[in-house]
C-alpha positions, 0 to 999 in steps of 0.5 A: 827620560822626559821632555817639556814641550811647548807648542805655539800657534800664531794666528791673526785672531789668537796666539794659542799654546799648549805645554806638554810633558812627554815621558817615554814614547806615549805617556803624555801629560797636558800641563797647561793651555791658553788662548791669548788675543793677538795684538800687533799682527794683521794679515801675516804682518807684524804691524806693532812689534812691541804689542806682539812682544807683550802677547808672547811675554804673556805666554811666557809668564803663564808658562812660568806659572806651570813649571819651574824648569826650562822648556826643552823644545818650543815648536811654532805653527804658522799660517800666512796669506802670502805663503808660497809652495813651489814644487821642484824637480832635480835629478842626478846621473848615477856613477854606480848601479846601486843608489847610495846615501851620498846620491840622496844627499846630493839631491837634497842639497840641490833642492835646498840650493835651487829653492831660493826665491827673493824676499822669501825664506824656506820654511820646509822642504817636503819630499813627494817621490823619487823616480828611478830611470824616468819610470819607477816611482818609489818612496825610498830609493836607497839600495835600489838600482838605476842610472838616473835618480830624480827627486820631486819635492814641495818647498814651503816659503814665507815672506822674509820680513815676517820670518825675520821679524818673528825670529828677532822677537823670539830671540829678544825674549829668549825663546829658542825655536826648534821648528816652524810648521806650516799649518796645512801640514798638520791638517792633512796628517791629522785629518786624512788617513792612508785610504783617503789619500790613496783614493784621491781627495781635496782637503780645503781649509778656509781659515781666518787669514788665508785659505789653503788646500791640498789635492791627493792622488794615489797616496801622494800630494798632487798640489798644495795651494794658498788662496789670499781669501779667507773668513775675515773677508766674509765678515767684511762683506757682511759689515758692508752689506748689512751696514753693521760694524765689524764686531757685530758682523762677526757675531752675525756670521757666527750665529746666523750665517748660512747658505740657502739652497732653496726658495724657502727663506727662514724668517728673522725680525732683524735680518734679511736671511736671504741677503745674508746668504747671498753675501756669504755665498759670493765670497765662498764662490770666489774661493771655490772657483780658485780651487776649481781652476787649479783642479781643471788645470790638473785634470782632476775636476770632478774626478776625486772619488773621496771628494771634498773635505772641509775644515774649520769655520766652513764646517759649521756653515749651514748647507755648506756640504750641499753647496760644495757638492753642487759646485765641485760635483763631488761628495763632501763631508765635514772634517774629523780627526781620525787619530783620537789621541789628538783629542784626548790631549786637548779636549777642545777643538779650538786647540786641534791645530796646536795639538796637530803641530805637536803630533806632526813634529813627533812623527816627522821632526825628531832628528830629521829637521835639516831638509824639513827646516832651516839651519840644521847640521848635515849630520842628519843624512846619517839617519836618512834611512830612519827618515824614510821609514818614518815618513812613508 
């Protein structure tokens, strides 16, 4: 029994893809991978549909060179600066003492009905916890006893125009998408282990087109957040401050970008390193302050024993760990993937987000997509018991 799986990550800079052959449970072969410069997509908006179609068609052409048979599953990872993540509570009064599948099914349907928001489409519904009789918090409520059952879930949504434009483009070129995955989900699953989640932590991802974060408390997500500030803003600030064009500013950021934490200034014949440091830190301070404000609201500022974990480009910035420690008053470390199998598949950090989407789908998505995603049949509830064993 084998399957061909294609995982596509859509970002502002590049469209990345992996083609994997899965034979049985753990025998996985990498057949191909590629990064193609994105065209027609900017800040989560498809500005030129024809240009973006050409990019996706290039992906398909390269895939066709790898295999001469149909691909079984196509999975898409998405990040979007206007993504909304809403936490919803719903409850039900039990008619009998033992909680049944039908009780769980009713609450799941209720979450789906109440999560609707104008101009947005639901991408994922992720459970946080179940509460029995307003007291006992559990991961799996089935067969437990109680008179009142409450479900707390996080709903991930993206703008309707972006979702439908993307869906239309894939439909026009004959790609059937089985699942869309918000990138913050794979990141926490690949980078945070059980101990880290249980001891409370902050995972902060400052990407190209958005900044996302998740705060964990006692093994469960306390809050997800999306900040409309990102690494591209840093490049713009450098371009304006140093009077360089955008491409040169991006190169300066990658090669010379740093944050100085003392009075010692590194010499450079062409750049004022101190001024460059101030430009970069000003933008990072805006991002850190937005996160800190939410932490204060949740009463966890300065109270996360596992500290802050930074991922992506910020991890490469000189002195960012020390600066984060000073700002958040918490320990800070650079991200690493605790599941080494992910690295073995791609062997390139540029593809870790694509591999992460595959891993998340394998772990949580097989036959469990109705309330994780869109347009799936209700027969999923017959497997609800298997779902809880998998995700928790």
